[in-house]
C-alpha positions in Angstrom: 30.0 50.0 143.9 32.1 47.2 142.8 29.4 46.4 139.6 29.7 50.1 139.1 33.5 50.0 138.9 33.8 47.0 137.0 31.3 48.7 134.5 33.7 51.7 134.4 36.6 49.2 133.9 35.6 47.4 131.1 35.9 50.6 128.9 39.6 50.7 129.8 40.2 47.3 129.6 39.3 47.0 125.7 40.8 50.8 125.1 44.2 51.6 125.2 43.9 54.9 124.0 41.4 55.6 127.2 44.1 54.0 129.5 46.6 56.4 128.2 44.2 59.6 128.6 43.2 58.5 131.9 47.3 58.0 132.6 48.1 61.8 131.7 45.0 63.0 133.5 46.0 61.2 136.6 49.5 62.8 136.6 47.6 65.9 136.0 45.9 65.5 139.2 48.5 64.5 141.3 50.7 67.1 139.8 47.9 70.0 140.8 47.7 68.5 144.3 51.2 68.1 145.0 51.5 71.9 144.5 49.7 72.6 147.7 51.1 69.5 149.3 54.6 70.4 149.0 53.8 73.9 151.1 52.3 71.6 154.0 55.3 69.7 153.7 57.9 72.6 154.2 56.4 74.1 157.3 57.3 71.2 159.6 60.6 70.8 158.2 61.3 74.7 158.3 60.3 75.7 161.8 59.1 72.8 163.4 62.7 72.3 165.4 62.8 75.6 166.3 59.2 75.7 167.6 60.2 72.8 169.8 63.6 74.5 170.6 61.6 77.6 171.8 58.7 75.4 173.7 61.3 73.2 175.3 64.4 75.4 176.1 66.6 73.0 174.9 68.4 72.6 171.9 68.8 68.6 172.6 64.9 68.1 172.1 64.7 70.1 168.7 64.9 67.2 166.7 61.6 65.8 168.3 59.4 67.4 166.1 60.7 65.8 163.2 60.4 62.6 164.9 57.3 62.8 166.2 55.5 63.9 162.6 57.8 61.1 161.3 56.1 58.6 163.8 52.8 60.1 162.9 53.8 59.9 159.2 54.6 55.7 159.9 51.3 55.1 161.2 49.5 57.2 158.6 51.3 55.5 155.5 49.8 52.1 157.2 46.3 53.5 157.2 46.5 55.4 153.8 48.0 52.3 152.0 45.4 50.3 153.4 42.5 52.4 152.7 44.3 52.6 149.1 44.5 48.8 149.0 40.7 48.5 149.8 38.7 51.4 148.3 41.4 53.2 145.6 43.7 55.9 145.6 41.3 58.7 145.7 39.9 57.4 149.4 43.2 57.1 150.9 45.2 60.2 149.8 42.0 62.4 150.6 41.9 61.0 153.9 45.6 61.3 154.7 45.8 65.2 153.6 43.0 66.4 155.5 44.1 64.5 158.6 47.7 66.3 158.0 45.6 69.8 157.8 43.8 68.8 160.8 47.2 68.5 162.7 48.5 71.4 161.6 45.7 73.5 163.2 46.1 71.7 166.2 50.2 72.8 166.3 49.0 76.5 166.0 46.7 76.3 169.2 49.3 74.4 170.9 52.0 77.1 170.4 49.1 79.7 171.7 48.3 77.9 174.5 51.7 76.7 175.2 50.8 73.2 175.7 53.7 70.7 174.6 51.3 67.6 175.2 48.9 68.9 172.4 51.9 69.8 170.1 53.6 66.5 170.2 49.7 65.0 169.3 49.1 67.7 167.0 52.8 66.9 165.3 51.5 63.6 164.9 48.8 63.9 163.3 50.6 66.6 161.0 52.8 63.6 160.0 49.4 62.2 158.1 50.3 64.8 155.4 54.1 63.8 155.2 53.1 60.1 154.8 50.4 61.2 152.4 52.7 63.2 150.0 55.2 60.5 149.8 52.2 58.1 148.7 51.1 60.2 146.1 54.0 59.8 144.2 52.7 56.3 143.5 49.4 57.3 142.0 50.8 58.1 138.9 52.8 54.6 138.1 49.4 52.7 138.3 48.5 53.0 135.0 52.3 53.6 133.7 54.5 50.8 131.8 57.6 49.4 133.4 59.6 51.9 131.4 57.2 55.1 132.5 57.6 54.2 136.2 60.5 56.2 137.5 59.3 59.2 135.2 55.7 59.0 136.6 57.2 59.0 140.2 59.4 62.3 139.2 56.7 63.9 137.4 54.7 64.3 141.0 57.5 65.3 142.8 58.5 67.8 140.0 55.2 69.4 140.9 55.5 69.1 144.5 58.6 71.5 144.1 56.4 74.8 143.6 54.9 74.7 147.0 57.9 72.8 148.9 60.0 76.0 147.6 57.5 78.7 148.0 56.8 77.4 151.5 60.3 78.1 153.3 60.6 81.2 151.6 57.5 82.5 152.8 58.7 81.8 156.2 58.8 85.8 156.9 55.6 86.6 155.2 53.6 83.9 157.2 55.6 85.0 160.4 54.1 88.1 160.1 50.7 87.3 159.0 51.0 85.0 162.4 51.9 87.9 164.5 49.0 89.9 162.8 46.5 87.1 163.9 48.3 87.5 167.3 49.6 84.0 167.3 53.5 82.8 168.0 55.5 84.0 164.7 56.7 80.4 164.0 53.3 78.9 163.4 52.7 81.0 160.4 54.1 78.0 158.2 51.7 76.0 159.8 48.8 78.3 159.1 50.1 77.7 155.5 50.1 74.0 155.7 46.7 73.6 157.2 45.4 75.5 154.2 47.5 73.5 151.7 46.7 70.0 152.9 43.4 70.2 153.3 43.0 71.7 149.6 45.4 68.8 148.4 42.8 66.2 150.0 39.8 68.1 148.6 41.5 68.0 145.1 42.0 64.2 145.4 38.6 63.4 146.9 36.5 65.5 143.8 38.9 65.1 140.9 40.7 61.6 141.2 37.9 59.8 139.2 37.9 57.0 138.0 40.6 55.6 140.4 43.8 54.6 138.6 44.5 51.9 141.0 41.3 50.4 140.8 41.1 50.7 136.8 44.8 48.8 136.8 44.0 46.0 139.2 40.8 45.3 136.8 43.3 45.7 133.7 45.6 43.2 135.4 42.5 40.8 136.7 41.3 40.6 132.8 44.7 39.9 132.0 45.2 37.1 134.2 41.8 35.6 133.3 43.0 35.5 129.5 46.2 34.0 130.6 44.5 31.0 132.3 42.5 30.3 129.6 45.6 30.2 127.6 47.4 28.3 129.9 45.4 26.8 132.9 48.2 27.2 135.5 47.2 28.5 139.0 48.3 32.2 138.9 50.9 33.1 141.8 51.1 36.7 142.8 54.6 38.0 141.2 55.9 39.9 144.4 59.8 40.2 144.1 60.7 40.4 147.9 64.5 40.6 147.2 63.6 43.4 145.1 61.4 45.2 147.7 63.7 44.8 150.1 66.5 46.5 148.3 64.4 49.4 147.2 63.2 49.7 150.8 66.5 50.0 152.1 67.8 52.3 149.8 64.9 54.7 150.6 65.4 54.3 154.5 69.0 55.3 154.6 68.7 58.1 152.2 65.8 59.0 154.5 67.9 58.7 158.0 70.5 60.9 156.3 68.5 63.7 154.9 66.6 64.1 157.8 69.3 63.9 160.6 70.9 66.9 158.5 68.5 68.7 157.5 66.8 68.8 161.2 69.3 70.5 162.9 70.6 73.1 159.8 68.1 75.4 161.1 69.5 75.2 164.9 72.8 75.5 163.5 72.5 78.6 161.4 70.7 80.0 164.3 74.0 79.6 166.3 75.9 81.4 163.9 73.4 84.5 163.5 71.0 83.5 160.5 67.7 85.0 160.7 64.4 83.1 159.8 64.8 84.2 156.2 68.0 83.0 155.6 66.7 79.9 157.4 63.9 80.1 154.8 66.3 80.4 151.8 69.0 77.3 152.7 65.8 75.2 153.3 63.9 76.3 150.2 67.0 75.7 148.0 67.2 72.5 150.0 63.8 71.3 149.2 64.1 72.6 145.4 66.6 70.0 144.6 64.5 67.7 146.7 62.0 67.6 144.0 63.2 69.8 140.8 65.8 67.6 139.4 63.2 64.9 139.4 62.0 65.2 135.6 65.6 64.6 134.7 66.3 61.8 137.4 63.2 59.8 136.3 64.1 59.8 132.8 67.6 58.7 133.6 66.3 55.9 136.2 64.2 54.9 133.4 67.2 54.8 130.9 70.2 54.1 132.3 69.0 51.9 135.5 67.9 51.8 139.4 71.2 50.2 140.3 73.6 52.7 138.4 71.3 55.8 139.8 71.4 54.4 143.4 74.8 54.5 143.3 74.6 58.3 142.3 72.1 58.9 145.4 74.9 57.4 147.9 78.0 59.1 146.3 76.1 62.8 146.0 74.8 62.0 149.7 78.9 61.4 150.7 79.6 64.8 149.6 76.8 66.7 150.9 77.8 65.5 154.2 81.3 66.3 153.6 80.6 69.8 152.8 78.4 70.5 155.7 80.8 69.1 158.0 84.0 71.2 156.7 81.8 74.6 155.7 82.0 77.7 157.9 78.9 77.8 159.8 78.6 81.5 158.6 79.0 80.8 154.9 75.3 81.0 153.0 77.0 79.7 149.7 78.4 76.5 151.6 75.1 76.1 153.4 73.3 76.2 150.4 75.5 73.6 148.5 75.5 71.2 151.1 71.8 71.2 151.6 71.2 71.1 147.7 73.5 68.2 147.5 71.4 66.7 150.1 68.4 67.2 148.4 69.6 65.9 145.2 71.0 62.7 146.8 67.6 61.9 148.6 66.1 62.7 145.3 68.1 60.1 143.4 67.4 57.4 145.8 63.6 57.8 146.6 62.7 57.7 143.1 65.2 54.8 142.4 64.0 52.8 145.4 60.2 53.7 144.6 60.7 52.2 141.1 62.5 49.4 142.5 59.2 48.5 144.5 56.8 49.2 141.7 58.8 46.9 139.8 59.1 44.2 142.5 54.9 43.9 143.4 51.7 43.1 141.7 48.6 45.4 141.5 46.7 43.5 143.5 48.7 43.7 146.5 51.1 46.7 145.4 49.2 49.5 147.6 49.5 47.6 151.1 53.4 46.6 150.1 53.8 50.4 149.2 51.9 51.2 152.4 54.5 49.2 154.6 57.4 50.6 152.7 56.6 53.9 153.5 56.1 52.9 157.0 59.9 52.2 157.1 60.6 55.4 155.6 58.6 57.4 157.9 60.3 55.5 161.0 63.7 56.2 159.7 62.9 59.8 159.1 61.8 59.9 162.7 65.0 58.0 164.0 67.1 60.6 162.0 65.2 63.6 163.4 65.7 62.0 167.3 69.5 61.2 166.9 70.0 64.8 165.1 69.7 66.6 168.3 71.3 64.5 170.5 74.3 64.0 168.2 74.6 68.0 167.8 74.2 68.3 171.8 76.8 65.9 172.5 79.1 66.2 169.6 78.6 68.8 166.8 76.8 69.5 163.7 80.3 68.6 161.8 80.3 65.1 163.4 76.1 64.3 162.5 77.3 65.5 158.7 80.4 63.4 158.5 78.9 60.5 159.9 75.6 60.7 157.7 77.7 61.4 154.5 79.6 57.9 155.6 76.5 55.9 156.2 75.5 56.2 152.7 78.5 54.3 151.5 76.3 51.3 152.6 74.4 51.9 149.5 77.4 50.8 146.9 78.0 47.1 148.0 73.8 46.6 148.4 73.3 47.8 144.7 76.8 45.5 143.5 75.2 42.6 145.4 71.8 42.8 144.5 72.7 43.0 140.8 74.8 40.0 141.4 71.9 37.8 143.1 69.6 39.1 140.3 72.0 37.7 137.7 72.6 34.4 139.2 68.6 34.1 139.7 68.3 34.9 135.6 71.1 32.2 135.0 69.5 29.9 137.4 66.3 30.2 135.4 67.5 30.0 131.9 69.4 26.6 133.0 66.0 25.2 134.1 64.3 26.2 130.7 
């Protein structure tokens, strides 16, 4: 297998034109799969809390589904990262999505037989789809130049928009389909998720050949070999730990805040008399702004810089929290506005942080590092999901939203400190030279 990979890689090593074509083809394959994966992702976000509230009979546990599938996402991120590191993106991503589809099927069965135990186990497995959906954004960056990385991430996220926006807006239709199949109405989106995740996995399994990560690794190995021949100094893997830490913190903070507010919004809306169709519209607008601006934000991040756009993410999330906290619960306009700002802030933070991670890692260890960072992101989402239900049960949705917005201000001093450290290191290196 290694020999065949090396033989294929040789033609790409010596042909920039072939690399460029493979890069574009990879973006198209990632985009196609993400169209379906987005629909799978939306199911748990849209009705997960409502399903748990219905089965548990208490609002305090409404955040449990988000927490559980994020915990599952954390474990899956580690496994998908390990599989990608060892066997390539194709194996890791295909396995993760198919596992997510199996988890969605389990959720449907759990609701039918009213088994909380099976529901929680299935949501844990369903989390594999969420982890894989996130890690798929890295596939497009494997063959991208440094000035294309944020744009490559954004391309994957733009295609996710189609499924992610359609999913919540199909809540009513899939609910009717579920009732026609004699299963609970709230399982409808999970029927869609099962089909969407498994199809996304099959697309990667069948179409992602040759594997972009394996080709990128071979290209880097060839470059190192020539560099050593020209300058025989032992090569050291170039992982910028400070850069990885900054990128990870940016994504963790945005994930906590986004999941906390988003998880409790459907419950908050039901308290104010909104039906499932209204919930679908608000969550659809939120998810749309999570992904649709990506084509623009990716280009801006590549041109303006990671740090500037990270600050923009913090400010946007602050305004999202303020609007959600002060808006009347019966106002669809303000609900859509607050959740749209929440989605946009998350988008800016995720793409900025992702680009920072790719910039700071070496191809030989990149997939493993990315998987580890995504574990932290998933755990952050789980924490946000658990805390959201508890905070709303003991205080209010307004307190949850306001606290989340204020938390995002931590991104501003983080970026300032990171920039100062970078300038000091650059000055130190210039003096040494």
